[in-house]
N, C-alpha and C positions, 0 to 999 in steps of 0.2 A: 375378540371378547366383546360381549354384549353390555352396553351401557344405556341405562334409562335414567332420564332426569325428569322429575315431576315439578310442576309450579302450579300456582293458583289458588291454593288453599287460603282459609282465613276465617274470620268471625264474621257471621251474617245473621240477620233476624229472622225469625220464622216468616216463611212466604217469600223470601229473597232468593237471588240467583248467584251461582258462582259457575266459572269455566276453569276446569283443570285442564292442564297441557302435559303431555309426556312425550319428550323428544328422544328418539332412539338413535343408537350409533350404526346408521346405515338404513337402507331403505326398509319401509314398513312392509313392502311387499315380500320381503325375504322371510318373514315370519309366518308361521302357520295360522296364528291368532295373536291379537293384541286385545287387552282389556283392562278393566278396573277392578280391583277388590278393595274392601274396607274391613277394619278390625276397630271395634269399639272396646273400651276397657272391660275386661272380663268375659269378652266373648270371643268365639272363633272368626278367623278371617272368612269372609263370604264374598261371593261373586257379585259385582254390581252391573256390569255390562261387558259385552265382548263383541268384537267384529272378526269374522273368519277371514283368513288370508291377510289380514292387516290392511285391507284395501278399501272396502266400501261398506257403507252403513246399510246397504241392501241386505247383508248377511248378518246384521247384529241381533243380538239377544240380551235380554234384561232380566234382573230380578223382578219378581212380582211386585215387590214393595216400591220399585222406582219407576214402573212402566207408566208412561204418560208424562212422567216429569223429567226424566233424564234422557240425553241423546248423546250417543257415542259417535264420533265421525274421525275420519283420518284425512291428512293432508299430505300426499306423497311427496310433494315438492319440498316440504319442510321436515320430512321424516317424522312427523308429530301426529299423535292421536289425542283428541279432545275428549272431555266429558263435560257437556252442558248440563248443568243442575238447575232446574226451575222449581218454584214451589217447595223449598227446602223446609224440612221439618226437625224439630229438635231430635228425632230419633236418627236422623242422618249424620249426627255428629260422630266422627271417627277419623282414624288415620287411613287416607286413602293410598293405595299403592297401585302403581302401573305394572302391568304383567305383559311379557312376550313369550310366547311358546314357539320353540324351533326344535325340530327333530326329537320331540318328546322331552325336552328340557325347558323348565320354566326359569325365566330370568325376571328379577324384580328391581324396581326403583327403591329409593330410599324412603318414600312415603311423604305425603303433604297432609297437614292437618286441617280438617274442616270442622268448624264449631258452630252450631245453629242455636242461638240463644237470644232472648230478649234482654 
């Protein structure tokens, strides 16, 4: 059973930073990909960032809206994937979900709220 636990959300002022963490039940190398999605009220869930093979940021991809501001990375020793978010904007406000894909099946964490407001 795949289990993902997110942490690190909170309230931050525009221009501030947060780091989200997602700890997986098992090696991150066992997943085809790991990533972060977000869903704002009244909107569809959207991809924020993903790393292939859950291993290295060399194979990362990002939504255009966060390129240059967010960085996804993995720590295999801790079975954890991070999302470093800098230069946060009010439009980044959403519930952020960790995702792991394995064998064509998507697994999700419970979500962590990020609110960007002055």
